[in-house]
C-alpha positions in Angstrom: 80.4 135.5 83.7 77.5 133.2 83.8 76.7 131.1 86.8 75.6 127.4 86.8 72.0 126.9 87.5 69.9 124.0 88.2 68.7 122.0 85.1 65.1 122.1 84.1 62.5 120.2 86.1 64.5 120.8 89.3 67.1 118.1 88.7 70.4 119.2 90.3 73.3 119.5 87.7 76.5 117.6 89.0 78.5 120.6 88.4 76.3 123.0 90.4 78.5 125.2 92.8 81.6 124.0 90.8 83.8 126.7 89.2 85.9 125.6 86.2 88.7 127.4 84.5 89.7 126.5 80.8 93.1 127.4 79.8 93.9 127.3 76.1 95.8 129.8 73.7 93.8 128.6 70.6 91.2 131.4 70.6 88.7 129.6 68.5 88.8 126.4 70.4 88.6 128.1 73.7 85.5 130.3 72.7 83.7 127.3 71.3 84.3 125.1 74.3 83.2 128.0 76.6 80.0 128.6 74.8 79.3 124.9 74.8 79.9 124.4 78.3 77.7 127.4 79.3 75.0 126.0 77.2 75.2 123.2 79.7 75.0 125.5 82.5 78.5 125.0 83.7 80.0 128.0 85.6 83.2 128.5 83.6 85.9 131.0 83.1 88.6 131.2 80.4 92.3 132.1 80.1 94.3 132.5 76.9 97.6 131.9 78.7 99.3 130.6 81.7 100.0 134.1 82.9 96.1 135.0 82.6 95.3 131.7 84.3 97.3 132.4 87.3 95.8 135.8 87.8 92.2 134.3 87.5 93.3 131.8 90.2 94.5 134.5 92.4 91.3 136.7 92.2 88.6 134.0 91.7 89.3 130.4 93.0 88.1 127.5 91.1 87.6 123.8 91.7 88.7 122.4 88.4 91.2 123.5 85.8 91.1 122.3 82.1 94.5 123.0 80.9 96.1 122.7 77.3 99.6 121.1 77.4 101.1 123.1 74.6 101.0 126.8 75.1 103.6 129.5 74.1 105.7 131.3 77.0 104.7 128.8 79.6 103.4 125.3 78.8 100.6 123.4 80.6 103.2 121.2 82.4 104.8 124.2 84.1 101.6 125.7 84.8 100.4 122.5 86.4 103.4 122.6 88.7 102.6 126.1 89.9 98.9 125.4 90.4 99.8 122.4 92.5 102.4 124.3 94.5 100.1 127.4 95.1 96.5 125.8 94.9 97.1 122.1 95.7 93.5 121.0 96.1 92.4 122.2 92.6 92.0 119.5 90.3 93.5 119.6 87.0 92.5 118.0 83.6 95.1 118.1 80.9 94.4 118.4 77.2 96.7 117.6 74.4 96.2 118.0 70.7 99.4 116.1 70.0 99.6 112.4 70.7 101.8 113.2 73.5 101.6 110.3 76.0 105.0 111.4 77.5 103.4 115.0 78.3 100.3 113.1 79.8 102.3 110.8 81.9 104.3 113.7 83.1 101.2 115.6 84.0 99.7 112.6 85.9 103.1 112.3 87.9 102.7 116.0 88.9 99.3 115.5 90.1 96.9 116.0 87.3 93.5 114.4 87.7 93.4 113.0 84.2 94.0 113.8 80.5 92.0 114.0 77.2 93.2 114.2 73.6 91.9 117.0 71.3 89.5 117.3 69.8 87.8 116.7 72.9 84.4 115.0 73.1 82.2 117.4 75.2 80.3 114.8 77.1 83.7 113.0 78.0 85.1 116.3 79.3 82.0 116.8 81.4 82.2 113.4 82.8 85.8 114.0 83.6 85.0 117.4 85.2 82.3 115.9 87.3 84.7 113.2 88.6 87.3 115.7 89.3 84.8 117.8 91.1 83.7 114.9 93.2 87.3 114.3 94.2 87.7 117.9 95.1 84.6 117.7 97.4 85.9 114.6 99.1 89.1 116.5 99.8 87.3 119.5 101.1 85.3 117.2 103.6 88.5 115.5 104.7 90.3 118.8 105.3 87.2 120.0 107.4 87.1 116.7 109.4 90.8 117.0 110.1 90.5 120.7 111.1 87.4 119.9 113.3 89.2 117.1 115.1 92.2 119.2 115.8 90.0 121.9 117.3 88.5 119.3 119.7 91.8 118.2 121.0 
């Protein structure tokens, strides 16, 4: 597992300290995406099934999940529901290789951060991951603020 590092010249990578999980049952797509993200110094894990993703989330919490909608056994919509039940603060970006606006809308209704169509443009995916991570950090800050204000009362 590779860890994100600062970019050359000391500039901070917007995804520094962000842990990403990519879930997709298409092995070639998953391997290629993971390699491309690691070249951009993204701290990324992978899972080839919903069950594997749930195991990763239990053992190694992440900030953002990039999740394929169509998978065997358990589809991405059901996995999204479970993630939001068990790990609500995690932001989820849905990927769909089928022009399924219905699945994307349902995912958004269930709390997905956003969705992208496959084949996904890497720069667009990274921008979405950055936005999702910013939202996650804002939520963490709010939760700390709420907790500290309760301690003070």
